C-alpha positions in Angstrom: 2.2 40.6 20.5 0.6 43.5 21.8 -3.1 44.3 22.2 -3.5 46.3 19.2 -0.7 45.0 16.9 -1.1 45.9 13.2 1.1 44.2 10.6 1.0 46.4 7.5 1.9 45.3 3.8 2.7 41.7 3.9 2.7 39.0 6.5 6.4 39.5 7.1 8.1 36.1 7.6 5.2 34.4 6.8 5.7 30.3 7.3 5.4 27.9 4.3 1.8 27.2 3.6 0.6 24.3 6.0 -0.8 22.5 2.6 0.4 22.5 -0.8 -1.5 24.2 -3.7 -3.1 21.6 -6.0 -0.9 20.3 -8.7 -2.9 22.3 -11.2 -1.9 25.5 -9.6 -5.4 26.1 -8.4 -6.4 27.0 -4.8 -8.3 24.3 -2.8 -11.2 25.8 -0.7 -13.9 24.2 1.3 -17.3 25.9 2.3 -18.4 25.3 6.0 -22.3 26.4 6.0 -24.2 26.1 2.8 -27.2 27.7 3.4 -27.9 31.3 3.0 -24.6 33.2 2.5 -23.1 29.8 1.7 -25.0 29.5 -1.4 -23.6 32.9 -2.5 -19.9 31.9 -1.3 -20.3 28.9 -3.6 -21.1 31.4 -6.5 -18.6 33.7 -6.0 -15.6 31.6 -5.4 -17.2 28.7 -7.9 -17.0 31.3 -10.7 -13.3 31.9 -10.1 -11.2 29.9 -12.6 -8.3 29.2 -10.6 -10.3 27.8 -7.5 -11.1 24.3 -6.9 -14.1 23.3 -4.4 -13.6 19.8 -3.5 -15.3 19.8 0.0 -18.2 21.3 1.6 -19.6 21.1 5.2 -22.8 21.6 6.7 -24.6 20.0 9.9 -28.2 19.9 8.3 -28.4 17.5 5.7 -31.8 19.1 4.7 -30.3 22.4 3.2 -27.1 20.7 1.3 -28.7 20.6 -2.2 -28.5 23.8 -3.8 -25.0 24.6 -2.6 -23.9 21.4 -3.8 -25.6 21.8 -7.4 -23.8 25.2 -7.6 -20.3 23.7 -7.3 -21.2 21.0 -9.5 -22.3 23.3 -12.4 -19.5 25.7 -12.0 -16.6 23.1 -11.1 -17.7 20.1 -13.4 -18.1 17.8 -10.4 -19.9 17.6 -7.1 -18.0 18.3 -4.0 -17.6 15.8 -1.1 -19.9 16.5 1.8 -18.9 16.5 5.2 -21.0 17.0 8.6 -17.9 17.5 10.8 -15.3 20.3 9.8 -12.6 18.5 11.8 -12.4 15.9 8.7 -11.8 18.9 6.1 -9.3 20.7 8.7 -7.3 17.2 8.8 -7.1 17.3 4.9 -3.7 18.7 3.8 -4.9 19.4 0.4 -7.3 22.2 1.6 -5.7 25.4 1.5 -8.4 27.5 2.9 -12.0 27.5 4.7 -14.7 29.6 3.6 -16.9 30.2 6.9 -20.5 31.1 5.8 -22.3 29.6 9.2 -24.3 31.5 11.7 -22.3 34.2 13.7 -21.6 32.1 16.7 -19.3 29.6 14.5 -17.3 32.6 13.0 -14.8 32.9 15.7 -14.4 29.0 16.7 -14.5 28.0 13.0 -11.9 30.6 12.1 -9.5 30.0 15.3 -9.9 26.2 14.5 -9.0 26.6 10.9 -5.8 28.9 11.4 -4.6 26.3 14.0 -5.0 23.9 11.2 -2.9 25.7 9.1 -5.6 27.1 6.7 -6.4 30.4 5.6 -9.9 31.7 6.0 -12.6 33.7 4.5 -15.2 34.6 7.3 -18.4 36.2 6.9 -19.3 39.4 8.6 -19.4 40.1 11.5 -16.2 39.0 12.7 -17.3 37.7 15.8 -20.2 37.4 18.4 -18.1 39.5 21.0 -15.3 41.5 21.5 -13.0 38.8 23.2 -13.5 36.6 20.3 -12.4 38.7 17.8 -9.2 39.6 19.5 -8.6 35.8 19.6 -9.4 35.6 15.9 -6.8 38.4 15.3 -4.1 36.4 17.6 -4.9 33.0 15.9 -4.5 34.5 12.4 -1.4 36.4 13.5 0.3 33.4 15.3 -0.3 31.1 12.9 0.5 33.5 10.0 -2.6 32.8 8.1 -4.6 35.2 5.7 -7.8 36.1 7.1 -10.5 38.3 5.2 -13.5 39.5 6.6 -16.6 39.4 4.3 -17.1 43.3 4.3 -16.8 43.6 0.5 -16.9 47.1 0.3 -13.1 47.1 1.2 -12.8 45.6 -2.4 -15.3 47.4 -4.4 -14.0 49.9 -7.0 -16.6 52.5 -6.0 -16.1 52.5 -2.4 -12.3 53.0 -2.9 -13.2 56.0 -5.1 -15.3 57.4 -2.5 -12.8 56.8 0.2 -10.2 58.7 -2.1 -12.6 61.7 -2.6 -13.4 62.0 1.2 -9.7 62.0 2.0 -8.6 64.3 -0.8 -9.6 67.4 1.2 -12.1 68.4 -1.3 -14.8 68.4 1.4 -12.8 70.8 3.7 -12.3 69.5 7.2 -14.3 66.1 7.6 -15.9 66.1 11.1 -18.6 63.3 11.2 -20.2 60.6 9.4 -23.7 59.1 10.0 -24.6 55.5 9.0 -28.2 54.4 8.4 -29.9 51.2 8.2 -33.3 51.7 7.1 -35.2 48.8 5.7 -38.3 46.5 6.2 -37.6 43.3 8.2 -40.4 40.9 8.8 -42.0 39.8 11.7 -41.0 36.4 12.6 -43.9 35.7 15.0 -43.9 33.4 18.2 -43.1 29.6 17.9 -42.7 26.9 20.8 -39.5 24.7 21.1 -39.9 21.3 19.3 -37.7 18.2 19.1 -34.5 18.5 16.6 -35.3 17.6 12.9 -34.1 14.9 11.3 -31.0 15.3 9.5 -29.6 18.0 11.9 -26.6 17.6 14.1 -27.8 20.0 16.7 -24.9 19.6 19.0 -22.5 20.5 16.3 -24.6 23.5 15.3 -24.6 24.8 18.7 -20.9 24.2 18.9 -19.6 25.8 22.2 -22.3 27.7 23.4 -24.4 26.4 26.3 -27.1 24.7 24.5 -30.6 25.4 24.3 -33.9 23.7 23.1 -34.6 23.6 19.5 -36.6 26.4 18.2 -37.1 27.3 14.4 -37.3 31.0 15.4 -33.6 30.4 16.7 -32.4 28.3 13.8 -31.0 29.3 10.2 -32.3 32.5 8.9 -33.7 33.9 12.2 -30.7 32.8 14.7 -29.1 36.4 14.2 -32.0 38.1 16.1 -31.0 36.2 19.5 -28.3 37.4 21.9 -27.2 34.0 22.4 -26.2 33.4 18.8 -26.2 36.9 17.1 -25.5 40.3 17.1 -28.8 41.7 15.5 -28.9 44.0 12.3 -26.2 46.3 13.4 -23.7 43.6 13.0 -25.6 41.9 10.0 -25.8 45.1 7.7 -24.8 47.6 9.8 -21.2 46.5 9.9 -20.6 47.2 6.4 -21.3 50.7 6.6 -19.8 51.1 10.0 -16.5 49.9 8.4 -16.8 52.3 5.5 -17.4 55.4 7.6 -14.5 54.4 10.0 -12.2 54.1 7.1 -13.3 57.4 5.4 -12.6 59.3 8.7 -9.5 57.2 9.5 -10.7 56.3 12.8 -9.8 53.1 15.1 -11.8 52.8 18.4 -13.9 55.3 20.0 -13.5 57.0 23.2 -16.9 57.1 24.2 -20.3 55.3 23.0 -23.7 56.7 23.8 -27.3 56.3 22.5 -30.2 53.9 22.7 -31.3 50.5 21.1 -34.5 48.4 21.7 -37.7 46.9 20.1 -40.2 49.2 19.4 -42.2 47.6 16.5 -41.9 43.9 16.2 -44.0 41.8 18.9 -42.2 38.5 18.0 -39.5 36.2 19.2 -36.7 38.7 18.1 -34.3 39.9 21.0 -32.1 42.4 19.3 -33.1 46.2 18.6 -35.5 47.0 15.6 -34.4 50.8 16.2 -31.1 52.1 17.3 -29.4 55.5 17.6 -25.8 55.2 18.6 -23.0 58.0 18.4 -19.5 57.0 18.4 -17.2 59.8 19.6 -13.4 60.4 19.1 -11.1 63.1 19.9 -12.6 65.4 17.4 -14.8 63.5 15.0 -18.0 61.5 15.7 -19.9 58.6 13.7 -23.7 58.4 14.3 -25.4 54.9 13.5 -29.2 55.2 12.8 -31.2 51.9 12.5 -35.0 51.7 11.5 -35.9 48.1 10.5 -40.0 48.8 10.4 -40.2 51.1 7.2 -40.0 50.3 3.6 -39.2 53.9 2.7 -35.8 55.0 2.2 -33.7 58.0 3.4 -32.5 60.3 0.8 -33.6 57.6 -1.6 -30.8 55.3 -0.2 -31.2 52.3 2.4 -28.1 51.3 3.7 -25.8 54.4 3.4 -22.8 56.4 4.8 -22.8 60.2 4.5 -19.6 62.0 5.5 -19.9 65.6 6.4 -17.2 68.3 5.9 -17.0 72.0 6.5 -17.1 72.6 2.5 -19.3 69.7 1.4 -20.8 66.4 1.9 -20.3 63.0 0.4 -22.7 60.1 0.5 -22.5 56.5 -0.4 -25.2 54.0 -0.3 -27.5 51.1 -2.0 -30.0 53.3 -4.0 -33.5 52.4 -5.3 -33.0 49.8 -8.0 -30.3 47.8 -6.2 -27.4 50.0 -7.9 -24.7 51.4 -5.7 -23.5 55.1 -6.1 -21.8 57.9 -4.2 -22.9 61.6 -4.6 -21.1 64.6 -3.7 -22.9 67.9 -2.5 -21.2 71.4 -2.2 -21.7 73.6 1.0 -25.0 75.1 -0.8 -26.3 71.6 -1.0 -26.0 71.4 -4.8 -25.2 68.1 -6.1 -21.8 68.5 -8.1 -20.8 64.5 -8.6 -22.5 61.2 -9.0 -20.6 58.0 -9.4 -22.3 55.0 -9.9 -21.8 51.2 -10.2 -24.8 49.4 -11.7 -24.0 45.9 -10.7 -21.3 45.6 -7.9 -18.8 42.9 -8.6 -18.6 41.0 -5.3 -16.0 38.7 -6.8 -13.3 41.1 -6.3 -13.4 40.7 -2.7 -13.3 36.7 -3.3 -10.5 37.5 -5.8 -8.4 39.6 -3.4 -8.7 36.7 -0.8 -7.4 34.0 -3.6 -4.4 36.4 -4.5 -3.4 37.0 -1.1 -3.3 33.3 -0.4 -0.8 32.9 -3.1 1.3 36.2 -2.3 0.8 36.1 1.5 0.1 39.8 1.5 -2.7 41.0 4.0 -6.2 41.0 2.1 -8.3 44.1 1.9 -10.4 43.5 4.8 -7.8 41.8 7.1 -9.1 40.2 10.4 -7.6 43.3 12.4 -9.4 45.7 10.3 -12.8 43.7 10.5 -12.3 43.1 14.2 -12.1 47.1 14.9 -15.2 47.5 12.7 -17.0 44.7 14.4 -16.1 46.1 18.0 -18.3 49.0 17.0 -21.3 46.8 16.5 -20.7 45.2 19.7 -20.4 48.5 21.6 -23.5 49.7 20.3 -25.1 46.4 21.3 -23.9 46.9 24.7 -25.5 50.4 25.2 -28.5 48.7 23.9 -28.7 45.9 26.5 -27.5 47.9 29.3 -29.2 51.3 28.8 -26.2 53.1 29.5 -23.5 55.3 27.6 -20.1 53.9 28.1 -16.4 54.7 27.8 -14.0 52.6 26.2 -10.5 51.4 26.8 -8.9 50.6 23.2 -5.9 49.0 25.1 -8.0 46.5 27.2 -10.8 46.7 24.6 -13.5 46.9 27.5 -15.8 49.7 28.9 -14.3 51.7 31.8 -15.7 51.5 35.3 -18.9 49.6 34.1 -18.6 45.9 35.3 -22.1 45.0 33.9 -21.4 46.5 30.6 -17.8 44.7 30.6 -19.3 41.2 30.9 -20.7 41.7 27.7 -17.2 41.7 26.2 -17.0 37.9 26.5 -19.6 35.0 26.9 -20.0 31.6 28.4 -18.8 28.4 26.7 -19.6 24.7 27.4 -17.1 22.1 27.3 -16.8 21.5 23.4 -14.2 20.4 20.8 -14.8 23.7 19.2 -14.6 26.1 22.4 -11.9 28.9 21.7 -8.9 28.8 23.7 -8.0 31.8 26.3 -11.4 33.0 26.5 
């Protein structure tokens, strides 16, 4: 397959499912990772009447209780709990895996699941680095699997109305989008390394990464703020809105990426930036990403937002005060002319779309290749932040041009482990 292949419409010629649907006609899914997003996934998928959750998996026995309880309450019986995902992958009755692990397990787990004949719902961002993301696409295509990224905006009716409006021509010639991620994150302080807590399989949690001493500031809710494991908040929250901006402007990979990213506020164990200004340059358009994680006030009343600028007007979609989602349109004089509001976003539309695509074998709304391209924008912003230099990007090789130091961030080092991705 070519480097940038994209299969539209359906997964043509999809092989028969590696596992049979349950006799009841319900889809059997297993959730990997039961804390944080895993709790949310248990609620979303548990609420779907045509879904069973017979199995769940986590390497930390100290956190499994709440998710197990949610599944039992929604499905009428508790799921089987496993500490080793391989036992679930070997189970032919499981149709799909929901990956709600830390980021460093997104690609390894997705690739293992695809190779085992399972469809995958994987949380955002798609990958820890660019090369992993491409391997995820290849695993999905090669195994003819449905793989959905957890960028829920792709299934949200309000977002789709926004995209339709932006692409209707009513804004004139659309030239630029700005994404801002403005919110108050907490200072995580400084913590020493310590022994691995009882009940934690730290070797499996680490997976294919070179192993580090256990530290609570590199575990659970703080793990994403370290380069060894995560992508920072541009990958955590920013990917949702960069994805919408790219969709609205109908763009793929940028030609050049410029800007800055660093810590200017927090004095703690976080490594990833609390402040970023990244510009993605295309042939005749641009996307700008702005991040400030040290202020509780909002920009134009919204914290996570996409603003699209045309020659005849501007449209903004975001999360506004009170938690509701809305998009607003302003004419060329700056007058508000349209507001569409969604008080309670129905995130289950995204889970619903995944389950429907398991049955139909169509590509889901946030297919892994769509998600990979949007995640690459996050990785490129981080490469600019880490190197302190602007870069040119070759979309065919998915790598910076003429900068070996920047190019080394395209992949990563792995240790010998059963979950290590092949072909890295």
